[in-house]
C-alpha positions in Angstrom: 0.0 0.0 0.0 1.4 3.4 -0.8 3.0 5.3 2.0 0.8 5.7 5.0 1.9 8.8 6.8 0.7 11.0 9.6 -1.9 13.4 8.3 -3.4 16.5 9.9 -6.6 15.7 8.2 -10.1 16.9 9.0 -12.2 13.8 8.4 -15.3 15.9 8.8 -14.1 18.1 5.9 -13.4 15.0 3.8 -16.9 13.8 4.3 -18.4 17.2 3.5 -16.5 17.3 0.2 -17.4 13.7 -0.7 -21.1 14.5 -0.2 -20.7 17.4 -2.8 -19.0 15.1 -5.3 -15.3 15.8 -4.6 -13.7 12.6 -3.5 -10.1 12.2 -2.1 -7.4 11.7 -4.8 -7.0 8.2 -6.1 -3.4 7.9 -5.0 -3.4 4.7 -3.0 -2.7 6.4 0.3 -3.8 5.3 3.7 -4.2 8.2 6.2 -4.4 7.5 9.9 -6.5 9.8 12.1 -7.2 8.7 15.6 -9.6 11.2 17.1 -12.8 11.1 14.9 -14.4 7.8 15.6 -17.0 9.2 17.9 -18.6 6.6 20.1 -16.9 3.7 18.2 -13.5 2.5 19.1 -12.3 2.9 15.5 -13.3 2.8 11.9 -11.9 2.2 8.4 -13.3 4.3 5.6 -12.6 3.5 2.0 -12.9 5.8 -1.0 -11.7 4.9 -4.5 -8.0 4.1 -4.0 -7.8 6.3 -0.8 -8.4 5.1 2.8 -8.7 6.4 6.3 -7.9 4.4 9.4 -9.7 6.1 12.2 -8.1 4.7 15.3 -5.4 5.6 17.9 -2.8 3.4 16.3 0.7 4.1 14.9 1.0 4.9 11.2 3.9 2.5 10.9 1.8 -0.4 12.3 -0.9 0.3 9.8 1.6 0.5 6.9 3.1 -2.8 8.0 -0.2 -4.5 8.0 -1.3 -3.4 4.5 0.4 -4.9 1.4 1.4 -2.3 -1.1 -1.0 -2.0 -4.0 -3.8 -4.1 -2.4 -6.8 -1.9 -2.4 -9.0 -4.5 -0.9 -6.8 -5.0 2.2 -8.0 -2.0 4.4 -11.6 -3.5 4.5 -10.4 -7.1 4.4 -10.9 -9.6 7.2 -7.2 -9.9 8.1 -6.6 -6.2 8.7 -9.9 -5.6 10.4 -9.3 -8.5 12.8 -5.9 -7.2 13.6 -7.2 -3.7 14.2 -10.1 -4.9 16.3 -7.7 -7.0 18.4 -5.4 -4.0 18.9 -8.3 -1.9 20.1 -10.1 -4.5 22.0 -13.1 -3.8 19.8 -15.7 -5.6 17.8 -16.1 -5.5 14.0 -19.3 -4.1 12.5 -20.8 -4.6 9.1 -18.8 -3.5 6.0 -21.3 -1.0 4.6 -21.7 1.0 1.5 -21.6 4.8 2.3 -24.0 7.0 0.6 -24.5 10.8 0.9 -26.9 13.6 -0.1 -27.3 17.2 0.9 -30.3 18.4 2.8 -32.7 20.8 1.2 -34.1 22.1 4.4 -37.6 22.3 3.0 -39.4 20.8 5.9 -41.2 17.5 6.3 -42.2 15.8 3.1 -43.9 13.0 5.1 -46.3 13.2 8.1 -44.0 12.5 11.0 -44.3 12.6 14.8 -41.4 13.2 17.1 -40.9 10.0 19.1 -39.7 9.7 22.6 -39.6 5.9 22.8 -35.9 4.8 22.8 -36.6 1.0 22.7 -36.8 0.5 19.0 -33.8 -1.4 17.8 -32.9 1.3 15.3 -32.9 3.8 18.1 -30.9 1.6 20.4 -28.3 1.1 17.7 -28.2 4.8 17.0 -27.6 5.6 20.6 -24.7 3.2 20.6 -22.9 4.9 17.8 -24.2 8.4 17.6 -24.7 11.6 19.6 -27.7 14.1 19.4 -30.0 11.3 18.2 -33.4 12.5 17.0 -36.3 10.1 16.3 -39.5 10.4 14.3 -42.2 7.9 13.4 -45.1 7.9 11.0 -48.6 8.5 12.4 -49.5 4.8 12.1 -46.2 3.7 13.6 -45.2 1.8 10.5 -42.0 3.8 9.8 -39.2 5.0 12.1 -36.7 7.7 11.1 -33.5 8.4 13.0 -30.9 11.2 12.6 -27.8 11.5 14.7 -24.2 12.7 14.7 -21.8 9.8 14.1 -18.3 9.4 12.6 -16.4 12.7 12.6 -19.6 14.5 13.8 -21.4 14.0 10.5 -25.2 13.7 10.3 -26.2 10.1 9.7 -29.7 8.7 8.8 -31.3 5.4 9.5 -34.8 4.2 8.9 -37.0 1.2 9.4 -40.3 0.0 7.9 -42.5 -2.5 9.8 -43.0 -5.7 7.8 -46.7 -5.2 7.1 -46.0 -1.8 5.5 -43.1 -2.8 3.2 -43.2 -2.8 -0.6 -45.1 0.6 -0.9 -42.2 3.1 -1.0 -42.2 4.1 2.7 -38.5 3.4 3.1 -37.7 5.7 0.2 -40.1 8.4 1.7 -38.4 8.2 5.1 -34.9 8.5 3.6 -36.0 11.5 1.5 -37.8 13.1 4.5 -34.5 13.3 6.4 -33.2 15.8 3.8 -35.9 18.2 4.8 -35.2 18.0 8.6 -31.7 19.7 8.5 -30.6 23.1 7.2 -30.2 23.3 3.4 -26.8 22.2 2.2 -26.1 20.0 5.3 -24.5 16.7 4.2 -26.4 13.6 5.3 -24.9 10.1 5.2 -26.4 6.6 5.1 -24.6 3.4 5.9 -26.2 0.4 4.2 -25.0 -3.2 4.1 -24.6 -4.2 0.5 -26.6 -7.3 1.0 -29.6 -5.3 2.1 -30.7 -4.6 -1.4 -34.1 -3.3 -0.4 -32.7 -0.5 1.8 -30.0 0.2 -0.7 -32.5 0.7 -3.5 -34.7 2.9 -1.3 -31.8 5.1 -0.3 -30.6 5.5 -3.9 -34.2 6.3 -5.0 -34.4 9.0 -2.3 -31.5 10.8 -3.9 -28.4 9.6 -2.0 -25.3 8.7 -4.0 -22.6 6.1 -3.2 -19.4 7.8 -2.1 -17.4 4.9 -0.5 -17.5 2.1 2.0 -16.7 1.8 5.7 -16.8 -0.4 8.8 -17.1 0.7 12.4 -15.4 -1.1 15.2 -17.7 -0.8 18.2 -16.4 -0.7 21.8 -16.9 -3.9 23.7 -19.1 -3.8 26.8 
């Protein structure tokens, strides 16, 4: 892997630019930044031929673990296992990362602010994110969550109850999130590639793929 070197990088700025279509250079670099993982113990973020290891580890160790020129290695099982062992952390799903910019136009869907924190989407959001906000549809069939996650970015998650699926509600929830934040605010969605239903809904709501990532959660 091309030289991994210390970088005074603002990961938040990297994400902001990616949401607006400007991806990092495709130069094969791995940048190590150890302070932006939020509630997670660490993370690995992959853009086309450019990577960020978000963990308090030495650059030399990362460079030694990643074979030169192997662009699959940063999200590969061998490196993720070694990094998780080093941090005493778990390994989350390797997700596709999608982004869109909010239009700030208000709610495009009838939503109620929800105070119930027991929904599994909300519990997961509380595990990984700060400033978590929750809405639900009037009939309770849809749940929408926004919170600040990796590098302080806004992240969206949504869930549709089984009996209400297949009618576009997932797409509507993902799109509604873009009206709940000020215009121009980047919003990110992490979707497991195998979850083709959520992936199609998120794409249809106007989010575009920008990269991939995996979070390494703190162990209890």
